[in-house]
C-alpha positions as CSV (number, residue, x, y, z in Angstrom):
1,M,23.5,95.9,-3.6
2,S,22.6,94.2,-1.4
3,N,19.7,95.6,0.9
4,L,22.4,94.8,4.2
5,T,25.4,96.0,2.2
6,F,23.6,99.2,1.9
7,G,22.0,99.2,5.2
8,L,26.3,99.3,7.0
9,T,27.2,101.0,4.1
10,L,24.9,104.0,5.6
11,L,25.2,103.3,8.9
12,I,28.5,103.7,8.8
13,V,28.6,107.6,6.0
14,G,25.9,108.1,8.6
15,M,28.2,108.0,11.3
16,G,31.2,108.6,10.0
17,G,29.3,112.3,9.1
18,T,28.1,112.6,12.1
19,L,30.8,112.4,13.7
20,L,33.0,114.2,11.7
21,T,30.4,117.3,12.4
22,L,30.7,117.3,15.6
23,W,33.9,117.7,15.2
24,L,33.9,120.7,13.9
25,L,31.6,121.9,15.3
26,T,33.8,121.8,18.2
27,L,36.6,122.9,16.2
28,L,34.1,126.2,16.1
29,I,34.5,126.9,19.5
30,R,37.2,126.4,20.9
31,G,38.4,128.3,18.2
32,L,35.6,131.3,19.0
33,T,36.7,130.8,22.3
34,T,40.0,131.8,21.9
35,L,39.0,135.0,20.1
36,L,36.7,135.8,21.9
37,P,37.3,135.1,25.6
38,P,34.8,135.4,28.3
39,P,34.6,138.7,30.3
40,P,35.9,137.9,33.9
41,P,33.1,137.7,36.4
42,E,32.6,141.1,38.7
43,A,34.1,140.8,42.2
44,P,30.5,141.2,44.9
45,A,29.2,144.9,45.9
46,P,30.5,145.2,49.5
47,A,27.7,145.3,52.3
48,P,27.6,149.1,53.0
49,K,28.4,149.8,56.9
50,P,25.3,150.5,58.7
């Protein structure tokens, strides 16, 4: 295997692994957001009347 072939193979496997990892993290975050939704924002307190 020449250096060029090895380098291109490593490039493709590395990029593929990175994209696969990012995709899996995206699925994990979406799943956690579905299971544990963020709380709704609190309404601001009314201003006191003078």
